[in-house]
C-alpha positions as CSV (number, residue, x, y, z in Angstrom):
1,M,-3.5,24.3,0.2
2,P,-1.9,24.5,3.7
3,N,1.0,22.8,4.4
4,Y,1.6,19.3,5.6
5,V,3.6,18.2,8.7
6,T,4.1,14.7,9.3
7,N,3.5,13.8,13.1
8,R,5.3,10.5,14.3
9,I,4.6,8.7,17.9
10,R,6.6,6.1,19.1
11,V,6.0,4.2,22.7
12,R,7.5,1.2,24.0
13,Q,6.2,-2.4,23.4
14,S,3.9,-3.2,26.1
15,D,2.3,0.3,26.1
16,W,1.4,-0.7,22.8
17,G,-2.2,-1.1,23.4
18,T,-2.6,1.8,25.2
19,L,-2.4,3.9,22.3
20,L,-3.9,2.7,19.8
21,D,-7.5,1.7,21.8
22,A,-6.4,5.8,23.0
23,L,-5.8,7.3,19.6
24,V,-6.8,5.1,16.7
25,N,-10.7,4.3,15.8
26,E,-12.0,1.6,14.9
27,D,-11.2,2.4,11.0
28,W,-7.7,1.9,11.6
29,E,-7.6,6.3,11.6
30,V,-6.0,8.5,14.4
31,D,-8.0,10.4,15.4
32,F,-8.2,13.4,18.0
33,T,-12.3,12.9,19.4
34,K,-11.0,10.2,21.0
35,V,-8.5,12.1,23.1
36,T,-10.1,15.5,23.2
37,P,-14.1,14.7,21.4
38,M,-15.4,18.2,20.2
39,P,-18.7,19.2,22.7
40,D,-22.2,19.6,21.3
41,S,-21.6,23.8,22.3
42,V,-19.1,24.4,19.7
43,Y,-20.5,25.7,16.5
44,Q,-19.9,23.2,13.5
45,G,-21.2,24.6,10.6
46,T,-20.0,27.2,7.8
47,L,-17.6,29.7,8.2
48,S,-18.0,32.6,5.7
49,G,-15.2,35.2,5.1
50,D,-13.4,36.8,8.7
51,D,-16.3,36.7,10.1
52,Y,-15.3,33.9,12.8
53,T,-17.2,34.5,15.7
54,A,-19.8,31.6,17.1
55,P,-24.0,32.5,16.1
56,E,-25.9,33.1,19.2
57,G,-26.1,30.2,21.5
58,Y,-23.1,28.4,20.9
59,T,-19.2,29.0,23.2
60,D,-17.0,29.1,20.1
61,T,-16.2,28.1,17.2
62,W,-15.1,24.9,15.0
63,Y,-12.0,26.3,14.4
64,A,-11.1,28.8,17.1
65,W,-11.4,25.7,19.6
66,R,-9.8,22.7,17.7
67,K,-6.9,25.8,17.0
68,R,-6.5,25.8,21.2
69,K,-7.2,22.0,22.6
70,W,-5.6,20.1,19.1
71,G,-3.2,22.7,17.9
72,T,-4.1,22.5,13.7
73,K,-7.7,23.0,12.5
74,W,-8.4,19.6,10.7
75,N,-8.4,16.0,12.5
76,A,-5.5,14.1,11.4
77,K,-5.1,12.7,8.0
78,Y,-3.4,9.8,6.1
79,T,-2.4,7.6,9.3
80,D,0.1,4.6,8.9
81,I,0.8,2.6,11.7
82,D,4.0,0.6,12.0
83,H,3.6,-2.5,14.8
84,A,7.3,-3.7,13.8
85,N,7.9,-0.1,15.3
86,H,5.1,0.7,18.0
87,E,4.6,3.5,16.3
88,V,1.8,5.8,14.6
89,R,2.4,8.4,11.7
90,F,-0.1,10.8,10.3
91,E,-0.2,13.9,8.7
92,T,-1.4,17.6,10.2
93,A,-2.3,20.7,8.7
94,W,0.1,23.8,9.5
95,Y,1.1,22.7,13.3
96,H,2.3,19.9,15.0
97,P,-0.8,18.9,17.4
98,F,1.0,18.9,20.8
99,P,-2.3,19.9,22.8
100,V,-4.3,16.7,21.6
101,I,-0.8,14.7,22.8
102,Y,0.0,16.1,25.8
103,T,-3.2,15.3,26.6
104,L,-2.6,12.1,25.5
105,G,0.3,11.8,27.8
106,E,-1.7,12.8,30.3
107,Q,-4.9,10.6,29.8
108,T,-2.8,7.3,28.9
109,G,0.2,7.4,31.7
110,I,2.4,5.9,29.2
111,P,5.7,7.7,28.0
112,L,5.3,9.3,24.1
113,Y,8.4,9.8,22.1
114,V,6.9,11.9,19.5
115,L,9.5,13.6,15.7
116,Y,7.4,15.9,13.3
117,A,8.6,17.8,10.7
118,D,6.8,20.2,8.1
119,E,7.0,19.8,4.4
120,D,8.5,23.5,3.9
121,D,11.7,21.6,4.1
122,G,14.3,22.5,7.6
123,N,11.6,24.4,9.0
124,N,8.9,23.7,12.3
125,L,10.3,20.0,13.1
126,G,11.3,18.7,16.6
127,G,11.3,16.5,18.4
128,Y,10.8,15.4,22.4
129,I,9.6,12.8,24.9
130,L,6.5,13.3,27.2
131,N,6.2,11.9,30.7
132,K,5.7,13.0,33.8
133,H,8.9,15.8,32.2
134,R,9.2,17.1,28.8
135,Y,12.5,16.3,26.9
136,W,12.7,18.2,24.0
137,A,15.5,16.8,21.7
138,E,18.3,19.7,20.4
139,F,17.4,20.0,17.3
140,P,20.2,21.9,14.6
141,K,18.8,25.5,13.4
142,E,15.7,25.8,11.5
143,G,16.0,27.1,7.7
144,S,20.0,24.9,8.0
145,P,20.8,22.3,5.5
146,E,21.1,19.7,8.5
147,A,17.5,21.0,9.6
148,V,16.5,20.9,5.3
149,N,17.7,16.9,6.0
150,L,16.2,16.2,9.0
151,T,12.8,16.9,7.7
152,S,14.0,14.2,4.6
153,L,14.5,11.7,7.5
154,I,11.6,12.3,9.1
155,D,9.3,12.3,5.9
156,S,10.7,10.1,4.3
157,G,13.5,8.2,5.9
158,E,16.0,8.5,3.3
159,S,18.4,11.4,3.1
160,V,17.4,15.1,1.1
161,K,19.7,13.5,-1.7
162,D,18.3,9.8,-2.0
163,S,14.5,11.3,-1.7
164,Y,15.1,13.3,-4.6
165,G,17.8,11.7,-6.7
166,A,21.2,12.1,-7.5
167,D,20.3,15.2,-10.5
168,E,17.2,16.3,-9.2
169,Y,18.6,17.2,-5.9
170,T,22.1,19.3,-7.7
171,E,19.5,21.1,-9.7
172,I,17.7,22.0,-6.9
173,F,20.2,22.0,-3.9
174,E,22.9,23.7,-3.6
175,Q,25.1,20.6,-3.0
176,H,26.6,19.8,0.8
177,P,27.0,17.0,2.7
178,A,24.9,17.4,5.1
179,L,22.1,16.8,2.8
180,E,23.6,13.7,1.7
181,E,24.2,12.0,5.5
182,T,21.6,9.1,5.9
183,Y,20.7,8.1,9.6
184,D,18.2,7.7,12.3
185,P,16.8,10.6,13.9
186,W,15.1,8.4,16.3
187,E,18.6,7.1,17.6
188,R,21.0,10.3,17.3
189,Y,18.3,12.1,19.1
190,G,17.6,10.1,21.9
191,L,13.8,9.4,21.3
192,N,13.8,5.3,21.1
193,P,11.8,4.0,23.9
194,P,14.1,1.8,26.3
195,D,13.2,-2.2,24.7
196,K,13.0,-0.4,21.1
197,E,16.8,0.3,22.2
198,Q,17.1,-3.2,23.7
199,E,15.5,-4.2,21.0
200,Q,18.2,-3.4,18.8
201,A,21.0,-3.8,21.1
């Protein structure tokens, strides 16, 4: 069972339709094959044991190709479309799918505002703006109380204390002020699309 990474992409209101057309399929699910389709030359059958080599007649296995082109072994899961905030949210196995998002930005030409966080609290998380140049937000040190709380805020919008509930929080975590802090990570780390900031002003 893999760890899942929560991925959130926001765009300007004027770019919302472009993002949906490029990334979301007719079932309203994020679909990486819309951005980077897997060619027929890739073996898509069962892989057994440690033998992940492509059979004769194929250029690659689905596993190796997806890790390289998508950054994760499976397509996106658990899509949530937030029309009010012009945000698409989904989960991926083990890793943030940066190759897909980079290609998405290249294909659409629109700025992408991104947050992601692994369910492994406080580790494998980040945020950036992908435009002509990449801007990576300065996030707290991985594993720190600040990073653990930020994971919860990206995933659920609640602090660790609120997410777990006061009793369970004190049983599992050593009390720390950072674990009780609630804020908007988009705003704190300068990752809100410009028109979103104007709407909030």
